[in-house]
N, C-alpha and C positions, 0 to 999 in steps of 0.2 A: 924720736922727738925729728919725725918727718914730717915733711911738706903734705905724698900719700899717706900719712896717717892720719893727719886734722880729719884730708875727704877721707877718709877709710869713717871716719869715727862720725863726721858730715850727715854720710848717706844711707852707714848704722841706726842712726833715729831715725830716719825715713821705715829702713826695714824692718825695725822692733815696734811699727807703726808708731812709735810716740808722736811722729808728726801730726798723723791723724789723729791722733787722742788729742791733743793739743789745742789745734785748730777748727775740731769740737766746740771743746771750751769756749773759744774764741767769739766765732758764730753765734753762740748765746745771749750773746751780750745783748742786746737790741737799741743797740749804737745809734739810732737813725736820725743826724743831724739836720737831717728835711723834717723832721716833724719836730714842731715848735709847742710839742706841751709837754709839762715840767718832769715830765716822770723820762720821757726821752732822756734830757739833755742829764740828768741822775743815772739815768744807764750808763749817756760818758763816761762822767767821773767815775763811775764805780768802776768801769774799763780801764784806766785808767789806774783806780785806787788798786784793785785786786785782781789784774791782769796782767799788768807791765810794771809798776813800781815795786813788787819787790820780787820780781823775777832778775830785774836790771840792780838791784840791790842787790839781790844774789852775787853779783859779778863784780862788784866792786865798785857798783855807780853811783853815785851821790845823786838826787833825785829830790826834784821837788816839784809840785804841781800848777798850776798857776791858771789865776782868772784871767776870763779869754776879755780885753778892754772891750770888746763889741759888743754891744746888747746882745743880736741873731748870734756869737759862737759858743762853741764849748770852750771846755778847757784847756791848756795843754802839759806835758811833759818836759823837763827839762831835765837831762843828765848828761854828766860826765865821769871818768874811769878817767884818771887822769896814770900816767906811768913816770912823768921824765919832758922837761927842758927840752931837753933836746932832740927829743923825737916827733914825726912827722904826728901833725894832729889830724883825726879823720872828721870830718860834720856828717851821720845819717838818720835819716827821715823817718816815720812812715803815718797818716792817718788809721784812726782806730772807728772814725766813723762813716757808716756809710747809707746812701738812699733812701728811700723808702724801702719795708720788707714787700711790696705788693702782696700781702695774704690775697687767696682765694683765686689767685691767677698762677702758680704756678702748675704745671701739669700733674697728673693722678699718680700720689706715693712721694712728694715734694713737697717741703715747707724751706719759707727762710732760715726760721731760726734754727732747726734743726742740723746735722751734718747727714744727707745722705751717700752711698757709696754706689757707686755702677758703674764696672767695670773699671775700665782708668781714669775713671770721673768723679771729684766728692763734691758736691751742691749742696748749698748755701748761701744766704746771703753777709758780702765781706770775706767769701772763698779765697774771690778770684782780685778785687776791691775793696780791701788794701792789707789783712786780714792774712791772709799766707805767708805776702811778698814781703811784711817786717818782719815775723814770726822765723820765717826760710833767711834772713838776715841776724837775727839775734841767735838763734837757734847758731848760724857758721862762726860765730864771732864765741859762743858756750865751745864752740869745736877744738877752735883755735888756741884759746886761754886751757883747757882741759888738756891737749897737746905740748902744748912749751909750756905751759906752766906760768905764762906772762903773755900780752898779747903784743909788742916791740913798737906800738905804737899806743899815741893818745884818743881816747870817743869820751864824742859829744853831742848826742841825740835828744831830736826833737817827735815829739809822737804828739799831730793834734786832732782833734774833734770836729774840726768842721770846715774841712778841703768843700764835701758835697756842699757847700752849701759858698760858695768861693773863697778859701780862706777865709774867713774874716778873721780881721786882728792878727792872724797873722804877724802885715807888717809892721804894724805898731810893735810886737813883741821883739822880733828882730831887732828894729832899734833903740827899746830900752831893755833889750838883754842882751846888743851885741856886744861886751866882753865875755858875754859867757859863750858865743858861738862864734867867735873866731877860730878859722881854723885854716889848713890846704887843702884841700880839698871835699869835696859833700860826693858821696856816696849812697846813694840811692838808687831805691828799685819800685816802680807802679808804672802800671799799662802792658801790651804784651808784646812777643815776641812777633818780627815777620813770621817765622815757620816753629812749630812748637818743637824740633828738635834739634833747631841751630840756634844759641845765645845771641843777644842784641842786647848791643847799648845806643846813649842816646846823649844827645847834649846839651837840648835846649825844650821846647815844645813852641808850637802856633801859636797864637793869642788865644782870647774868642771872648766877644762881643756880642751882646743876647739884647734884644729888645724890642717892642711891641709895634706892628703897624697897625693906627688906630681911623678910620675914617666913623665920623655919624650924623646923619644926612638929615635926620628928624627926633620928632620922638614920640615915640611908641613905636609901633608895626599897625601899617592901615594895609584893609583890603584889598588886593594885590588888583582887584577885576575894577574894582569906582577907583584905585591911585596909581594903576600902573599905567605906563607913560608918561606922569604924571613928575611922579616922585624919584627923584636920584635912588637908584639900589646902590648900597655901599658897600656890598659884596662883591658890585659889578666891579668900583670903582676903584676896590683893597685886587681885585685879580689883575685890572691892567699896572696897576702900580707896582705891581710883583713882580709880573712881566716885563717891567721895564727894567728890571734889576738886573738880570739874565736874558741870557737868547733861549731862543729853545732847547738845545742844547747843555744850558747852566755856565753857558762863560759869560765872566762875569761885564756889567756894562757902562757900570760905573766907573767910569776914569781914578780917583785915587784911591780906588781897590784894587788896580790893578802892579802886582809890587817890581819892584826893580834891580828886586836881592838875589834872580837866579844867577848867583855865579858860574862860571865855567870852572870853579872847585866843587860847589855846592851840586852841580850838575854831574860831574865823576864820580862823587863819594855815593848818589843814587843810582849808575848806571847800571849799576850787576846787581840790586837790587831786587826780590821778587817780591808782590804784591799780587799779582792777578793768583785766581789757582787755591790750593789750600780749605783751609776750613773755611767755613764765613760765608755771608754770600758770595754768588757770584761779580765781578769786577762789568760793570756798564760800558764798552768800550768806545762805544759813544755819547759816555759824558762827561762834561769834562774842558777844560781848557782844551783843545783841539791838536794845535799842534808842538801838546808836550806828552811823553810818558807817563803813565800810572804813577809812576814812583813821583814822576815833576808834579802831574797834580796835587798829593795826596800829599807830600813834605815839603816843597816847596812853595809852593801857587798859596792864593786865597780860596775859600768855598764859601759858598755863600745857601745857607738850607733854610728854607719853611720850618720849624717844629710843630706846627700848628695852625691851625684853622679854622674862625667860626662865626658865621653870624646867624641867627633868628634862634631857633631850639634844635637841634637838628635830630635827635633822638621823636622828636613828634612835631613837623612841621605844619606849620599853615598857608592857607592862602591870603598871605601878610609880606607886605616888603617888610623887612625889620630896619630901624633906622642903624645899625649897627652895623659893624663886619670887623674883626680884630684878627691879626699873625703873629703873633709869636717865630720872633725869624733869629737867627742864630749867623756872622761870621768870624770864620777862624781864619784867623790871619798871619802870615810869617813876619821874621823881622826886615824893618824896611818899609812897612807901615803905620803912619801912626797913630796908636790907639785914639787921639787926643781927636784926629779930625775924621775918624769912621761916622760917626752921626755927622758931624758939619760938609761932608760932602759926600752923606744920601739925600742930606734937607736941599742943595744945591741942584739935584739930580732932578728927585721929583719932580722942582717946582721949575727946574726948564721943561718938563716932559707935563707938564699942567697938572703933575698931581696937590698942589697948595690945601686941598681937606686933607690930606694923608699925616693922620702928626706921628710922632717918633717921641715914641719913650720906655729911654732906656733901662734897662734893669741896673738897682744897684750891685748885683750880688751875680755869680757869673760872668765876672771879667776876669781875666788874666793876662799878662803884658805876656810878647814875643819874646823869645830868649833863642842864641844856637851859638854855642861852643866850635870852635873852630877843628873836625875831627881830625890834625894834626897835630890839636895840642897835647902838651909830655903827657899831662894824666891822662886824656884819652890813650895814646898807644902803653903806658904804664898797665894801665887794666887792658887792653886790647890780650896783651900781649899776659898776662898773664891767665887772661882768658881761655886763650887760644891755646896756650899750655898741657890746661886742664881739660879742653871742648876740643882741641880742635879747627873751631873754623866758628864765624863772627861775624854777623852782620854791624855794620855802625854806622848809623843814623845820623846826620847833620843836628836832628831835630823831629820831636813824637809828630805823628800828626795830631793828636788831640795836647788838652789843652792840660799846663798845673802850674800851679806855685814856685817855681823855677828863676823869676822875678827877684821874688824875695832872696832867694840864695847871690843870686848876681850882682841884683844889680845893688841893694841894703850891703850884701856879707862879702859882697869881690871877689866872691867864691870860683871856681873854673868847678862844674856842674856833669857828671857822668850815672845816668843811669843805668840800672839793669834788669831789665822787667822778667816777669816769672809767671810771666801768664801768657795764655795764646788771646788771639782776635776772637775763636767761637767760642770765645767763655759765658758771654749773656751777662755781663757787668752792664749793671744798670739796670734790668729786665729781670726779667722772670726765669726761672731758671739760670742761678749763676751755675759757675759751679770751674772748676781748674780741672787738670791734667796732674792725675801722680805721677806723672813719666819725668814731667816739665816741675816738678816741686823737687823729686829725687835729682835732678841733673843739679837744679839752680845750687843746693843744698852745697855739693862736691863743689860749681862754679866759685862756691861767696868764701869754702871753708880757703879754697887755694888762693883765690885774691887776699884774705884775710893775712893769711898766712906770708902770701910775699910780701905785703904791706909793711908787715911788721918784722920780715928777712932780707928782703932787697933794699941794694936803692932808690932813691923816691928821687921824684922830681924837685927840684930847688923847694926849699919852703919857704910863704910867702911870706 
């Protein structure tokens, strides 16, 4: 009954092929939360009923599947394993939903809803985001429970099915069921490691605000010869408006979008973190805030992106001036940016620069707040020490560059949050050919088994 035995049991689960088999079963659930068809909603419920609830119940969890209070959201599972009033309580989280499968867009030999193994990669929708990640954590808990006979701490779990549509209803559920979700710390998994071979932890995430910029100048499209020079071109107006938001290298020009929270302590935490190189596209050294390092740009600063842009009929253009143009845009923002002030600040900026005809239409979904826990927090040190004892090295981020519903845990439940990602940056999440790396999954199983062992057998930070 040792720490090494628990880690060996967890990695043995991988070596025996059981992890691959169980992940393959999870991938078959077409739990697309972006798909509004009734059968997609039913598939998310089936994922909780058939894949999650029996497994957690077998571990001694009392579980309940609840309806989402939001009409656009899928069901949620709440569970608890209670071992003692005097023990620390862990809250963990995962999401069983995925983005759209994008059938027909994957390369030859791959399908979204079937695991395909090629070398060190396991392909399939949801492999990286997020089915492998909560499977790893559940399996690590099982390994500790089987080795020790008990965990040595209490566990509460939330598995939602609406994360890919902005975690619809999650905040309302947390407020309604707050007494059932109180804990000392959140430890959960999502997102990528900075480098595949080195574990990463992060304590928050950048926020995300998505909106459309729309220009409508006249009814219908009109002949570009007869009306060129007489009718305003909405695509040109929109292009100039977008160009006013950043300069030619992407540096933000909206004054209130430039944060003041890149402190010396955050800079120090980011100083040695690798961003360039490795898997995925190469970092463009001439893009983004010129005075910042690549790590500071992506983890400590705000970034603006145009996600899509259209005017007229791009696939069948005609000699006509369109009456409209639209761009879907996104601001990823760090702590220190007022989320309620993002759209008003842009409105002021566009008006000052003469773009009063550009309408801003905020999206109701896909909005996350920015959060950050101090990298020196006692729970961050506890988790970091445990991971180093298992893996030897660790990358510590103040916050993830992407967005998560982390504010539900920090602002509603008042928890310190530690995220331990089990994927890597080249995993193609949200895109065709999504996959996980087998060595990362095996390593993560050992890391999490060691952490859960320590959580039940060492002095933990003071209880909340």
